[in-house]
Structures are given as structure tokens and as C-alpha cells.
N, C-alpha and C positions, 0 to 999 in steps of 0.2 A: 522765072519764077526761084525765090530762095525753097528750099529742100527745110520740111519742120524737122526738128531733133529727134530722136526718138526717145520714146517716154522711158525706157531703160537706159540707164547711163554709168559709166565708171569713175574716178576721180583719178588722179595721173597714177597714183600707187595700185590700182587696179581696184579698189573696194569698192562696190556699189552705192550708189547713190540715190536720192530721189525714191520712187515708190519701191523700186528692188532694194531698196537697205532698211524700208520698213516691215515689206513681207517679210524679209528675211529676219527682223526682228522678234514678227509678229510669229514667223515660226518658231523660233528659238524662246518664246516665252509659252510658246504652247509646249513643244518638249518637255521645258524645265516642270509645269503645271503638273504636266502628265509623271513626271519622276516624283512629283510631292505627292501623288496621289499613288503610285505603287510604292513608293515606302509606306506609306499609311496602310493597305489594305496587304503588301504583301511583308514588309520588313527588308531594311539594307541589304541583307546578303543575297534573296530572294528578289530585287530589283535587277534585273539584266536588259539589256540593251533592247533585244527581241518586246522581251514586256511592254518596258519606254515607247518602243514605237508601236507596240499592237495598242496602248492605253492612249498616245497621241492620234491614233488614225494615218498615221504615217508609215511608209515603207521604211525597212531599217538603213536600205542606203541614203532616204531622205533624212535619216537620223542620222545619219552617221555624217553626212553631208556637212552639217552644223557641229557635231559632238562628235570630234573623230575616235573618241574612246570611252568607256564607259565613267572614269574617273574625271575626264571633261566635262562630264552631264552631273556626276555628280558634287563639283564644285561650283557648279553654274546654279543648280539645286540649292546646296548650303547658304552660300552669299544670297541668292532668292530670300530664303527662308528668314535669315537675319535682319535682311531689310523690312519683311513684312512684319516681322515682329515687335522694330522699331516704330516703322507706323502703326499700327496697332493700339502700342501702349501710348504714343502721341497722341493719339486720333480721341481714347476715352477718357486722357487726362482732359486734351481741351474744350470735351463737351459737359464735362463738371458743370451744374448749374453754378449761380455767383452766392458768394458764401457758403459753398460747401467746403466740410473738413480735407482737409487735403492728403491728410494722410490717411485716410478712410479710401477715398477716391482713389489714391494709388495701389492703394492694394485690394480693392475691388478690381482696379484695372489690369494687375498682376495675379490676382484671384482666376480670373477669367484666362486667361492666358496659360499659367500651367493647369489647368482642368482641362485645354482644349486640346483633342486628339491628334494635333500633329507633336504637341511638345513631347509625348511620348518617343516621336521620333527622334528627338533629341537626343534623349537616354541612350535612346539604342546606337544614337552616333558614338556617345561617348564610352558605350562597353565597347562596341566592335574596335575602337580607336586604341585600345589598347594593346591588342595584338595585329594591328592593322597601321602600318607604318606610314601607309601613304594617304590612307586614312586620315589618321592623326596631323601629318603633314598640311592638311587644309584644314581640320576641322580646330586644334588648336590655336593658329592665329586669327581663324575667322572670328572666335570667341573670343580670342581678347581685344579682338577693335569692335567687337559690336557692346562689351563690357562700358568699354572706353565712349563709344558712344550713345550707350546708357544713360552713363555717368552723366556726360553733355546734355542730352536729350531732357536726362532731369531736374537739373540744374536751370535749364531753359524755361521750362514748364512750372516750375516750381520755385518761382526768384526769390520769394521768401526766406527759401531752406540754404541761398548759397551763402549766407552769413551766419553758417554753422559751422564751419570751416571742415577740422580733419571729424567731426561730427553728423556733420552727413553724409560722410563715405561709413561711416559706423549704423547709420539708419540704412543705408541703401543695402549693405552687406548683408542686414540684420533680415532684411525685406527677402532678396535673393534668396538666403541661404535657408530662409525656411520655408517661403515658398518652392523650392528644391523639394524640402521633406514632404509637403503637400504632393507635389507629384508623385513621391515614389508608393506614399502613402496609399494615393487612388492605383496603382497600377497591382501595388499588392494586393490590395485588400478590393478591387472591385467600384469601389467609389469617395467621393472624396468626404471628410470628416466636415460639422456641421458648419455652414456657412458662417451665421452672422456674429454667435459669441467668439467666433477666433477670427474673426476681422476686427471685432473691438478690443478684444485681446489687446494684440496684437498693437493696432494703431494708440492704445495708449501708451505699451511701449516705446513704441516711439515718440510722442510725445513727450513722452518723461523725460528721454533725451534731450527735447529741446528745452525744456523748464530748466533743466541744470544745466544748461549754457545759458539761460538768460539769468540765472543767478549768481554765476560766475562775477 
């Protein structure tokens, strides 16, 4: 009688496959999500590997099996958080009802993004990276990659804006830089500015860029 193959297996390079690979990926995601919660609750500098392991419900040894150092899990958490930002932006735009004003829809999506508690974590990363070369080496390339992907995603979900050319880049920069200011304002004053008048004003500015383009 032929013997059944064991459920756990590895490929020729010794990498886990099948359920073992899925279990490993699930545990890594569990650790990464716990790291993000620690960043939110404790801040970047107080997020240690023991704190992450406790938040994830794992032993420190089990965590270090997947991420041998603190900066390994920091890198994975930053990449995961950027990916979540893109997915959230795309989902918000794709859920707009037909006939919606796209500029307002984009602003609503980004407004919700910068008022999310995790956005404060990003700002803390940027400040910490100023004096932490190891963090800067992770954060700055990830930020540049995110900005490229955001531009591509925005062009994809707003095909009508593709004809704007460089004006599209100006509008996207106006959106990003202004909303970054809103996020800082919220941290300084404990609350965001009044939402709808601000959204309407900024949407009008973006629409005016489009009208100037059409008049050329």
C-alpha cells in the first residue's frame, strides 16, 4: 500500500509549502497587525519586540522566528500599512455612486484617510526617521513607492483625469499636501477642521485646474 505523503512539506530549497506556508503567512500577518496596534497605542519608540509578541499573543521566540530583529518587523509593518492605504483609497473611490462628482469623492476618501488614527503613526515615522537612519532607509523608499502607486491608482480610478497631463500631478499634489496639513492640524488642536466647507472649497480649486486646461 502506498504511504500517504505528510501534510507538511518543503520545496527543494527548504521553503515551507502547503498548509505550513499558509500557517506561517498567517502568523506573520498576525505579528504585523499587532505591530501596527502597538505603534498606535505605544508610539514608535516604545514599540519593542516583547510588546509586539505580547500584543500578538505569541512568545518572543515565536515572533523572532518570523522576524529576527525589531527592524525586520518594522519594515514589514510599514509595507503592510502602505498597501492598506492604497486599498482603502481605491475601495472608497470605487464605491462612489454613478454620477458622483469625482473631485469631491477623492477628497472625501482622502479626508477619511488622514483622519484615521493610523495616519498619526505615519507622521511619527517621519519625525523619527529624521534622526534614525535605519528607519529612514526603510521609510523613504516605501514613501516614494507609495506615491508612484497612488498616482497610478488615481489615474486608473479616474480615467477622465488622465487627459490633464501635468495638471493632474498638480491636482494630486494639492490634495496630498493640503490633507497632510489637515492631519497636523488635528494632532495640534485635537480635532479636524469643519469638514464639508473645506471639502467643497478644495474640490472647487481642483475643478478650476481642469477648467483652465479645457480652455487652452
